[in-house]
PQR file of N, CA, C, O and H, with PARSE charges and radii, in Angstrom:
ATOM      1  N   MET A   1    -106.004 231.978  69.815 -0.4000 1.5000
ATOM      2  CA  MET A   1    -107.246 232.473  70.379 -0.0000 2.0000
ATOM      3  C   MET A   1    -107.778 231.386  71.299  0.5500 1.7000
ATOM      4  O   MET A   1    -108.085 230.282  70.850 -0.5500 1.4000
ATOM      5  N   ARG A   2    -107.883 231.689  72.548 -0.4000 1.5000
ATOM      6  CA  ARG A   2    -108.312 230.712  73.545 -0.0000 2.0000
ATOM      7  C   ARG A   2    -109.830 230.574  73.537  0.5500 1.7000
ATOM      8  O   ARG A   2    -110.550 231.554  73.346 -0.5500 1.4000
ATOM      9  H   ARG A   2    -107.633 232.586  72.913  0.4000 1.0000
ATOM     10  N   GLY A   3    -110.309 229.347  73.748 -0.4000 1.5000
ATOM     11  CA  GLY A   3    -111.738 229.102  73.849 -0.0000 2.0000
ATOM     12  C   GLY A   3    -112.414 228.743  72.543  0.5500 1.7000
ATOM     13  O   GLY A   3    -113.605 228.430  72.536 -0.5500 1.4000
ATOM     14  H   GLY A   3    -109.723 228.552  73.904  0.4000 1.0000
ATOM     15  N   ILE A   4    -111.702 228.779  71.458 -0.4000 1.5000
ATOM     16  CA  ILE A   4    -112.269 228.407  70.163 -0.0000 2.0000
ATOM     17  C   ILE A   4    -111.735 227.027  69.799  0.5500 1.7000
ATOM     18  O   ILE A   4    -110.524 226.816  69.742 -0.5500 1.4000
ATOM     19  H   ILE A   4    -110.734 229.033  71.463  0.4000 1.0000
ATOM     20  N   SER A   5    -112.637 226.103  69.558 -0.4000 1.5000
ATOM     21  CA  SER A   5    -112.255 224.742  69.197 -0.0000 2.0000
ATOM     22  C   SER A   5    -112.101 224.650  67.680  0.5500 1.7000
ATOM     23  O   SER A   5    -112.992 225.051  66.931 -0.5500 1.4000
ATOM     24  H   SER A   5    -113.621 226.275  69.604  0.4000 1.0000
ATOM     25  N   ILE A   6    -110.981 224.128  67.245 -0.4000 1.5000
ATOM     26  CA  ILE A   6    -110.702 223.978  65.820 -0.0000 2.0000
ATOM     27  C   ILE A   6    -110.665 222.490  65.509  0.5500 1.7000
ATOM     28  O   ILE A   6    -109.831 221.757  66.040 -0.5500 1.4000
ATOM     29  H   ILE A   6    -110.257 223.803  67.854  0.4000 1.0000
ATOM     30  N   VAL A   7    -111.572 222.049  64.648 -0.4000 1.5000
ATOM     31  CA  VAL A   7    -111.654 220.640  64.274 -0.0000 2.0000
ATOM     32  C   VAL A   7    -111.418 220.544  62.772  0.5500 1.7000
ATOM     33  O   VAL A   7    -112.126 221.162  61.976 -0.5500 1.4000
ATOM     34  H   VAL A   7    -112.250 222.645  64.217  0.4000 1.0000
ATOM     35  N   VAL A   8    -110.423 219.767  62.404 -0.4000 1.5000
ATOM     36  CA  VAL A   8    -110.120 219.541  60.994 -0.0000 2.0000
ATOM     37  C   VAL A   8    -110.538 218.111  60.676  0.5500 1.7000
ATOM     38  O   VAL A   8    -110.038 217.162  61.280 -0.5500 1.4000
ATOM     39  H   VAL A   8    -109.848 219.265  63.051  0.4000 1.0000
ATOM     40  N   GLU A   9    -111.447 217.963  59.736 -0.4000 1.5000
ATOM     41  CA  GLU A   9    -111.940 216.632  59.385 -0.0000 2.0000
ATOM     42  C   GLU A   9    -110.884 215.843  58.623  0.5500 1.7000
ATOM     43  O   GLU A   9    -110.061 216.404  57.900 -0.5500 1.4000
ATOM     44  H   GLU A   9    -111.853 218.734  59.245  0.4000 1.0000
ATOM     45  N   LYS A  10    -110.929 214.539  58.804 -0.4000 1.5000
ATOM     46  CA  LYS A  10    -109.994 213.659  58.112 -0.0000 2.0000
ATOM     47  C   LYS A  10    -110.246 213.716  56.610  0.5500 1.7000
ATOM     48  O   LYS A  10    -111.389 213.699  56.151 -0.5500 1.4000
ATOM     49  H   LYS A  10    -111.598 214.083  59.391  0.4000 1.0000
ATOM     50  N   LYS A  11    -109.169 213.784  55.870 -0.4000 1.5000
ATOM     51  CA  LYS A  11    -109.230 213.769  54.411 -0.0000 2.0000
ATOM     52  C   LYS A  11    -108.263 212.715  53.896  0.5500 1.7000
ATOM     53  O   LYS A  11    -107.233 212.452  54.518 -0.5500 1.4000
ATOM     54  H   LYS A  11    -108.241 213.798  56.243  0.4000 1.0000
ATOM     55  N   THR A  12    -108.587 212.127  52.789 -0.4000 1.5000
ATOM     56  CA  THR A  12    -107.720 211.129  52.189 -0.0000 2.0000
ATOM     57  C   THR A  12    -106.379 211.770  51.839  0.5500 1.7000
ATOM     58  O   THR A  12    -106.327 212.818  51.196 -0.5500 1.4000
ATOM     59  H   THR A  12    -109.424 212.340  52.285  0.4000 1.0000
ATOM     60  N   GLY A  13    -105.315 211.136  52.265 -0.4000 1.5000
ATOM     61  CA  GLY A  13    -103.982 211.631  51.946 -0.0000 2.0000
ATOM     62  C   GLY A  13    -103.355 212.498  53.018  0.5500 1.7000
ATOM     63  O   GLY A  13    -102.176 212.838  52.919 -0.5500 1.4000
ATOM     64  H   GLY A  13    -105.357 210.284  52.787  0.4000 1.0000
ATOM     65  N   LEU A  14    -104.119 212.867  54.046 -0.4000 1.5000
ATOM     66  CA  LEU A  14    -103.567 213.678  55.134 -0.0000 2.0000
ATOM     67  C   LEU A  14    -103.366 212.808  56.367  0.5500 1.7000
ATOM     68  O   LEU A  14    -104.292 212.134  56.817 -0.5500 1.4000
ATOM     69  H   LEU A  14    -105.076 212.591  54.126  0.4000 1.0000
ATOM     70  N   CYS A  15    -102.172 212.825  56.904 -0.4000 1.5000
ATOM     71  CA  CYS A  15    -101.900 212.034  58.103 -0.0000 2.0000
ATOM     72  C   CYS A  15    -102.316 212.822  59.347  0.5500 1.7000
ATOM     73  O   CYS A  15    -102.614 214.014  59.266 -0.5500 1.4000
ATOM     74  H   CYS A  15    -101.419 213.373  56.538  0.4000 1.0000
ATOM     75  N   ARG A  16    -102.333 212.149  60.489 -0.4000 1.5000
ATOM     76  CA  ARG A  16    -102.737 212.791  61.752 -0.0000 2.0000
ATOM     77  C   ARG A  16    -101.835 213.970  62.087  0.5500 1.7000
ATOM     78  O   ARG A  16    -102.295 214.992  62.596 -0.5500 1.4000
ATOM     79  H   ARG A  16    -102.091 211.181  60.554  0.4000 1.0000
ATOM     80  N   LYS A  17    -100.554 213.820  61.799 -0.4000 1.5000
ATOM     81  CA  LYS A  17     -99.597 214.888  62.099 -0.0000 2.0000
ATOM     82  C   LYS A  17     -99.928 216.151  61.300  0.5500 1.7000
ATOM     83  O   LYS A  17     -99.888 217.257  61.839 -0.5500 1.4000
ATOM     84  H   LYS A  17    -100.180 212.990  61.386  0.4000 1.0000
ATOM     85  N   THR A  18    -100.247 215.988  60.041 -0.4000 1.5000
ATOM     86  CA  THR A  18    -100.597 217.126  59.194 -0.0000 2.0000
ATOM     87  C   THR A  18    -101.879 217.785  59.675  0.5500 1.7000
ATOM     88  O   THR A  18    -101.972 219.012  59.691 -0.5500 1.4000
ATOM     89  H   THR A  18    -100.279 215.090  59.603  0.4000 1.0000
ATOM     90  N   LEU A  19    -102.866 216.992  60.067 -0.4000 1.5000
ATOM     91  CA  LEU A  19    -104.121 217.552  60.568 -0.0000 2.0000
ATOM     92  C   LEU A  19    -103.879 218.397  61.814  0.5500 1.7000
ATOM     93  O   LEU A  19    -104.473 219.465  61.964 -0.5500 1.4000
ATOM     94  H   LEU A  19    -102.790 215.995  60.054  0.4000 1.0000
ATOM     95  N   LYS A  20    -103.012 217.925  62.709 -0.4000 1.5000
ATOM     96  CA  LYS A  20    -102.685 218.690  63.910 -0.0000 2.0000
ATOM     97  C   LYS A  20    -101.956 219.979  63.552  0.5500 1.7000
ATOM     98  O   LYS A  20    -102.189 221.020  64.165 -0.5500 1.4000
ATOM     99  H   LYS A  20    -102.530 217.058  62.587  0.4000 1.0000
ATOM    100  N   LEU A  21    -101.069 219.909  62.555 -0.4000 1.5000
ATOM    101  CA  LEU A  21    -100.327 221.100  62.145 -0.0000 2.0000
ATOM    102  C   LEU A  21    -101.248 222.153  61.536  0.5500 1.7000
ATOM    103  O   LEU A  21    -101.042 223.349  61.742 -0.5500 1.4000
ATOM    104  H   LEU A  21    -100.879 219.064  62.056  0.4000 1.0000
ATOM    105  N   VAL A  22    -102.255 221.722  60.794 -0.4000 1.5000
ATOM    106  CA  VAL A  22    -103.216 222.659  60.206 -0.0000 2.0000
ATOM    107  C   VAL A  22    -103.985 223.374  61.311  0.5500 1.7000
ATOM    108  O   VAL A  22    -104.139 224.595  61.273 -0.5500 1.4000
ATOM    109  H   VAL A  22    -102.422 220.751  60.626  0.4000 1.0000
ATOM    110  N   ALA A  23    -104.465 222.624  62.288 -0.4000 1.5000
ATOM    111  CA  ALA A  23    -105.192 223.233  63.402 -0.0000 2.0000
ATOM    112  C   ALA A  23    -104.295 224.186  64.179  0.5500 1.7000
ATOM    113  O   ALA A  23    -104.739 225.256  64.596 -0.5500 1.4000
ATOM    114  H   ALA A  23    -104.340 221.632  62.319  0.4000 1.0000
ATOM    115  N   SER A  24    -103.055 223.811  64.373 -0.4000 1.5000
ATOM    116  CA  SER A  24    -102.100 224.662  65.085 -0.0000 2.0000
ATOM    117  C   SER A  24    -101.831 225.952  64.314  0.5500 1.7000
ATOM    118  O   SER A  24    -101.738 227.023  64.913 -0.5500 1.4000
ATOM    119  H   SER A  24    -102.694 222.942  64.034  0.4000 1.0000
ATOM    120  N   ALA A  25    -101.706 225.859  63.009 -0.4000 1.5000
ATOM    121  CA  ALA A  25    -101.466 227.046  62.184 -0.0000 2.0000
ATOM    122  C   ALA A  25    -102.659 227.996  62.229  0.5500 1.7000
ATOM    123  O   ALA A  25    -102.480 229.212  62.293 -0.5500 1.4000
ATOM    124  H   ALA A  25    -101.781 224.988  62.522  0.4000 1.0000
ATOM    125  N   ILE A  26    -103.860 227.454  62.196 -0.4000 1.5000
ATOM    126  CA  ILE A  26    -105.064 228.287  62.287 -0.0000 2.0000
ATOM    127  C   ILE A  26    -105.113 228.976  63.642  0.5500 1.7000
ATOM    128  O   ILE A  26    -105.410 230.167  63.725 -0.5500 1.4000
ATOM    129  H   ILE A  26    -104.005 226.466  62.144  0.4000 1.0000
ATOM    130  N   ARG A  27    -104.825 228.233  64.701 -0.4000 1.5000
ATOM    131  CA  ARG A  27    -104.847 228.782  66.056 -0.0000 2.0000
ATOM    132  C   ARG A  27    -103.836 229.922  66.206  0.5500 1.7000
ATOM    133  O   ARG A  27    -104.158 230.963  66.780 -0.5500 1.4000
ATOM    134  H   ARG A  27    -104.584 227.264  64.633  0.4000 1.0000
ATOM    135  N   SER A  28    -102.627 229.734  65.698 -0.4000 1.5000
ATOM    136  CA  SER A  28    -101.608 230.775  65.824 -0.0000 2.0000
ATOM    137  C   SER A  28    -101.960 231.999  64.980  0.5500 1.7000
ATOM    138  O   SER A  28    -101.659 233.126  65.371 -0.5500 1.4000
ATOM    139  H   SER A  28    -102.365 228.889  65.232  0.4000 1.0000
ATOM    140  N   ALA A  29    -102.590 231.789  63.835 -0.4000 1.5000
ATOM    141  CA  ALA A  29    -103.018 232.924  63.013 -0.0000 2.0000
ATOM    142  C   ALA A  29    -104.112 233.724  63.712  0.5500 1.7000
ATOM    143  O   ALA A  29    -104.123 234.953  63.641 -0.5500 1.4000
ATOM    144  H   ALA A  29    -102.834 230.873  63.517  0.4000 1.0000
ATOM    145  N   LEU A  30    -105.036 233.035  64.387 -0.4000 1.5000
ATOM    146  CA  LEU A  30    -106.095 233.733  65.121 -0.0000 2.0000
ATOM    147  C   LEU A  30    -105.527 234.500  66.313  0.5500 1.7000
ATOM    148  O   LEU A  30    -106.038 235.566  66.659 -0.5500 1.4000
ATOM    149  H   LEU A  30    -105.028 232.037  64.444  0.4000 1.0000
ATOM    150  N   GLU A  31    -104.485 233.976  66.942 -0.4000 1.5000
ATOM    151  CA  GLU A  31    -103.855 234.690  68.050 -0.0000 2.0000
ATOM    152  C   GLU A  31    -103.112 235.918  67.543  0.5500 1.7000
ATOM    153  O   GLU A  31    -103.093 236.951  68.212 -0.5500 1.4000
ATOM    154  H   GLU A  31    -104.071 233.110  66.661  0.4000 1.0000
ATOM    155  N   ALA A  32    -102.504 235.816  66.376 -0.4000 1.5000
ATOM    156  CA  ALA A  32    -101.772 236.946  65.810 -0.0000 2.0000
ATOM    157  C   ALA A  32    -102.710 238.036  65.304  0.5500 1.7000
ATOM    158  O   ALA A  32    -102.372 239.219  65.336 -0.5500 1.4000
ATOM    159  H   ALA A  32    -102.519 234.977  65.832  0.4000 1.0000
ATOM    160  N   ARG A  33    -103.886 237.633  64.839 -0.4000 1.5000
ATOM    161  CA  ARG A  33    -104.861 238.591  64.295 -0.0000 2.0000
ATOM    162  C   ARG A  33    -106.235 238.310  64.884  0.5500 1.7000
ATOM    163  O   ARG A  33    -107.067 237.679  64.231 -0.5500 1.4000
ATOM    164  H   ARG A  33    -104.161 236.672  64.813  0.4000 1.0000
ATOM    165  N   PRO A  34    -106.487 238.768  66.108 -0.5600 1.5000
ATOM    166  CA  PRO A  34    -107.759 238.477  66.776  0.2800 2.0000
ATOM    167  C   PRO A  34    -108.976 239.062  66.055  0.5500 1.7000
ATOM    168  O   PRO A  34    -110.097 238.599  66.268 -0.5500 1.4000
ATOM    169  N   GLN A  35    -108.773 240.060  65.216 -0.4000 1.5000
ATOM    170  CA  GLN A  35    -109.910 240.640  64.499 -0.0000 2.0000
ATOM    171  C   GLN A  35    -110.574 239.607  63.589  0.5500 1.7000
ATOM    172  O   GLN A  35    -111.770 239.708  63.316 -0.5500 1.4000
ATOM    173  H   GLN A  35    -107.863 240.436  65.043  0.4000 1.0000
ATOM    174  N   ILE A  36    -109.819 238.618  63.117 -0.4000 1.5000
ATOM    175  CA  ILE A  36    -110.402 237.552  62.295 -0.0000 2.0000
ATOM    176  C   ILE A  36    -111.389 236.741  63.126  0.5500 1.7000
ATOM    177  O   ILE A  36    -112.488 236.434  62.665 -0.5500 1.4000
ATOM    178  H   ILE A  36    -108.847 238.536  63.338  0.4000 1.0000
ATOM    179  N   ALA A  37    -110.999 236.395  64.350 -0.4000 1.5000
ATOM    180  CA  ALA A  37    -111.888 235.635  65.233 -0.0000 2.0000
ATOM    181  C   ALA A  37    -113.135 236.441  65.558  0.5500 1.7000
ATOM    182  O   ALA A  37    -114.238 235.895  65.574 -0.5500 1.4000
ATOM    183  H   ALA A  37    -110.106 236.645  64.725  0.4000 1.0000
ATOM    184  N   TYR A  38    -112.972 237.733  65.816 -0.4000 1.5000
ATOM    185  CA  TYR A  38    -114.129 238.576  66.122 -0.0000 2.0000
ATOM    186  C   TYR A  38    -115.084 238.644  64.932  0.5500 1.7000
ATOM    187  O   TYR A  38    -116.301 238.628  65.116 -0.5500 1.4000
ATOM    188  H   TYR A  38    -112.076 238.176  65.802  0.4000 1.0000
ATOM    189  N   GLN A  39    -114.550 238.720  63.726 -0.4000 1.5000
ATOM    190  CA  GLN A  39    -115.408 238.752  62.539 -0.0000 2.0000
ATOM    191  C   GLN A  39    -116.145 237.428  62.354  0.5500 1.7000
ATOM    192  O   GLN A  39    -117.310 237.416  61.954 -0.5500 1.4000
ATOM    193  H   GLN A  39    -113.562 238.733  63.576  0.4000 1.0000
ATOM    194  N   LEU A  40    -115.471 236.310  62.643 -0.4000 1.5000
ATOM    195  CA  LEU A  40    -116.139 235.002  62.555 -0.0000 2.0000
ATOM    196  C   LEU A  40    -117.275 234.895  63.562  0.5500 1.7000
ATOM    197  O   LEU A  40    -118.357 234.405  63.237 -0.5500 1.4000
ATOM    198  H   LEU A  40    -114.525 236.319  62.967  0.4000 1.0000
ATOM    199  N   LEU A  41    -117.028 235.354  64.782 -0.4000 1.5000
ATOM    200  CA  LEU A  41    -118.076 235.323  65.803 -0.0000 2.0000
ATOM    201  C   LEU A  41    -119.217 236.268  65.452  0.5500 1.7000
ATOM    202  O   LEU A  41    -120.386 235.935  65.649 -0.5500 1.4000
ATOM    203  H   LEU A  41    -116.150 235.752  65.046  0.4000 1.0000
ATOM    204  N   ASN A  42    -118.888 237.431  64.940 -0.4000 1.5000
ATOM    205  CA  ASN A  42    -119.903 238.421  64.612 -0.0000 2.0000
ATOM    206  C   ASN A  42    -120.718 238.022  63.377  0.5500 1.7000
ATOM    207  O   ASN A  42    -121.833 238.510  63.193 -0.5500 1.4000
ATOM    208  H   ASN A  42    -117.939 237.702  64.780  0.4000 1.0000
ATOM    209  N   ALA A  43    -120.178 237.150  62.540 -0.4000 1.5000
ATOM    210  CA  ALA A  43    -120.903 236.703  61.348 -0.0000 2.0000
ATOM    211  C   ALA A  43    -122.201 236.001  61.726  0.5500 1.7000
ATOM    212  O   ALA A  43    -123.171 236.029  60.968 -0.5500 1.4000
ATOM    213  H   ALA A  43    -119.272 236.754  62.690  0.4000 1.0000
ATOM    214  N   ASN A  44    -122.221 235.372  62.896 -0.4000 1.5000
ATOM    215  CA  ASN A  44    -123.430 234.710  63.386 -0.0000 2.0000
ATOM    216  C   ASN A  44    -124.089 235.507  64.496  0.5500 1.7000
ATOM    217  O   ASN A  44    -124.891 234.973  65.262 -0.5500 1.4000
ATOM    218  H   ASN A  44    -121.433 235.349  63.512  0.4000 1.0000
ATOM    219  N   ASP A  45    -123.754 236.774  64.581 -0.4000 1.5000
ATOM    220  CA  ASP A  45    -124.351 237.713  65.533 -0.0000 2.0000
ATOM    221  C   ASP A  45    -124.071 237.327  66.985  0.5500 1.7000
ATOM    222  O   ASP A  45    -124.880 237.611  67.869 -0.5500 1.4000
ATOM    223  H   ASP A  45    -123.103 237.208  63.959  0.4000 1.0000
ATOM    224  N   LEU A  46    -122.931 236.682  67.235 -0.4000 1.5000
ATOM    225  CA  LEU A  46    -122.584 236.280  68.593 -0.0000 2.0000
ATOM    226  C   LEU A  46    -122.031 237.442  69.415  0.5500 1.7000
ATOM    227  O   LEU A  46    -122.019 237.383  70.644 -0.5500 1.4000
ATOM    228  H   LEU A  46    -122.274 236.451  66.517  0.4000 1.0000
ATOM    229  N   LEU A  47    -121.577 238.491  68.746 -0.4000 1.5000
ATOM    230  CA  LEU A  47    -121.038 239.657  69.444 -0.0000 2.0000
ATOM    231  C   LEU A  47    -121.967 240.857  69.299  0.5500 1.7000
ATOM    232  O   LEU A  47    -121.512 242.000  69.253 -0.5500 1.4000
ATOM    233  H   LEU A  47    -121.587 238.540  67.747  0.4000 1.0000
ATOM    234  N   ARG A  48    -123.225 240.603  69.230 -0.4000 1.5000
ATOM    235  CA  ARG A  48    -124.230 241.629  68.974 -0.0000 2.0000
ATOM    236  C   ARG A  48    -124.085 242.838  69.891  0.5500 1.7000
ATOM    237  O   ARG A  48    -124.125 243.976  69.421 -0.5500 1.4000
ATOM    238  H   ARG A  48    -123.595 239.675  69.268  0.4000 1.0000
ATOM    239  N   ASP A  49    -123.917 242.606  71.209 -0.4000 1.5000
ATOM    240  CA  ASP A  49    -123.889 243.709  72.167 -0.0000 2.0000
ATOM    241  C   ASP A  49    -122.484 244.072  72.629  0.5500 1.7000
ATOM    242  O   ASP A  49    -122.335 244.909  73.520 -0.5500 1.4000
ATOM    243  H   ASP A  49    -123.885 241.683  71.591  0.4000 1.0000
ATOM    244  N   ALA A  50    -121.465 243.476  72.057 -0.4000 1.5000
ATOM    245  CA  ALA A  50    -120.093 243.748  72.521 -0.0000 2.0000
ATOM    246  C   ALA A  50    -119.524 244.980  71.858  0.5500 1.7000
ATOM    247  O   ALA A  50    -118.383 245.355  72.129 -0.5500 1.4000
ATOM    248  H   ALA A  50    -121.586 242.797  71.333  0.4000 1.0000
TER
END
């Protein structure tokens, strides 16, 4: 899903590579199922008139 910034906070025991992989997995899941992104945006009423 383009235009959505995914930030994964540093956690003890997770290396930088793993953090990037988590963000990448979330991004690919949102691209495969855009309805999830729409529901996240609509949860804060960002798609009120769409």
